[in-house]
C-alpha positions in Angstrom: -197.8 -21.8 -7.0 -198.1 -22.1 -3.3 -199.5 -25.0 -1.2 -201.8 -24.4 1.6 -200.8 -25.8 5.1 -203.6 -28.4 4.7 -202.2 -29.4 1.2 -198.7 -29.7 2.6 -199.9 -31.9 5.4 -202.1 -34.1 3.0 -199.0 -34.6 0.8 -196.7 -35.4 3.7 -199.3 -38.1 5.0 -199.4 -39.5 1.5 -195.6 -39.9 1.4 -195.7 -41.1 5.1 -197.9 -44.0 4.0 -196.2 -44.9 0.7 -192.4 -44.5 1.4 -192.2 -46.7 4.6 -193.5 -49.7 2.3 -190.8 -48.7 -0.2 -188.1 -48.6 2.4 -189.3 -52.1 3.7 -189.1 -53.5 0.2 -185.6 -52.1 -0.3 -184.6 -53.5 3.2 -185.9 -56.9 2.3 -184.2 -56.8 -1.0 -180.8 -55.8 0.4 -180.9 -57.5 3.8 -179.9 -54.1 5.3 -181.7 -51.6 7.5 -183.1 -48.7 5.6 -183.6 -45.3 7.2 -185.9 -42.7 5.8 -186.0 -39.0 6.7 -188.9 -36.6 7.1 -190.4 -35.7 3.7 -189.7 -32.1 2.5 -192.6 -30.8 0.4 -192.0 -27.9 -2.0 -193.3 -26.6 -5.4 -190.7 -25.6 -8.0 -190.9 -24.4 -11.5 -189.6 -27.0 -14.0 -186.7 -24.6 -15.2 -185.2 -24.9 -11.6 -185.4 -28.7 -11.2 -182.0 -29.5 -12.6 -180.3 -27.2 -10.0 -182.4 -28.5 -7.2 -181.8 -32.2 -8.1 -178.0 -31.4 -8.4 -177.9 -29.8 -5.0 -179.5 -33.0 -3.5 -177.3 -35.5 -5.3 -174.7 -34.3 -7.8 -174.0 -37.9 -9.0 -175.7 -40.0 -11.6 -179.1 -41.3 -10.7 -181.6 -43.9 -12.0 -185.2 -43.0 -12.1 -188.5 -44.9 -11.7 -191.5 -43.0 -12.9 -195.0 -44.0 -12.0 -198.3 -42.3 -13.0 -201.4 -42.5 -10.9 -204.8 -41.5 -12.5 -208.0 -40.9 -10.8 -209.6 -38.0 -8.8 -206.2 -36.8 -7.9 -203.5 -37.4 -10.6 -199.9 -38.1 -9.2 -196.6 -38.5 -11.2 -194.4 -40.1 -8.6 -190.7 -40.5 -9.2 -188.1 -42.5 -7.2 -184.6 -41.3 -7.8 -181.9 -43.6 -6.3 -178.3 -42.8 -6.9 -176.6 -45.0 -9.4 -174.7 -47.1 -6.8 -177.9 -47.8 -4.7 -179.8 -48.8 -7.9 -177.0 -51.1 -8.9 -177.0 -52.9 -5.6 -180.7 -53.9 -6.1 -181.5 -57.3 -7.6 -184.8 -59.1 -7.7 -185.4 -61.4 -4.8 -186.7 -64.7 -6.0 -190.3 -65.4 -4.9 -190.4 -67.9 -2.0 -193.7 -69.7 -1.4 -194.0 -69.9 2.5 -197.1 -71.7 2.3 -199.1 -69.3 4.5 -201.0 -67.6 1.8 
């Protein structure tokens, strides 16, 4: 399967909307600056995914899987390395009285 240029742009824009919010949440949680790179859009057969993921990060990873349903179904996965996932802790809710 090959994505058209328009489909690639649409997927890139979807990621460009969602991932900065994720990066901001990670930054808030860790009190550290978080940098994100330009999204890389590709289509791969499932049987190639282990090799592809290993080339990106050969270490242990944690996964978060989220399913979106509607006119466009999406299965999104966040794959932090184990050390990164282990550093995250829930930040207690603080009522600032501004809401």
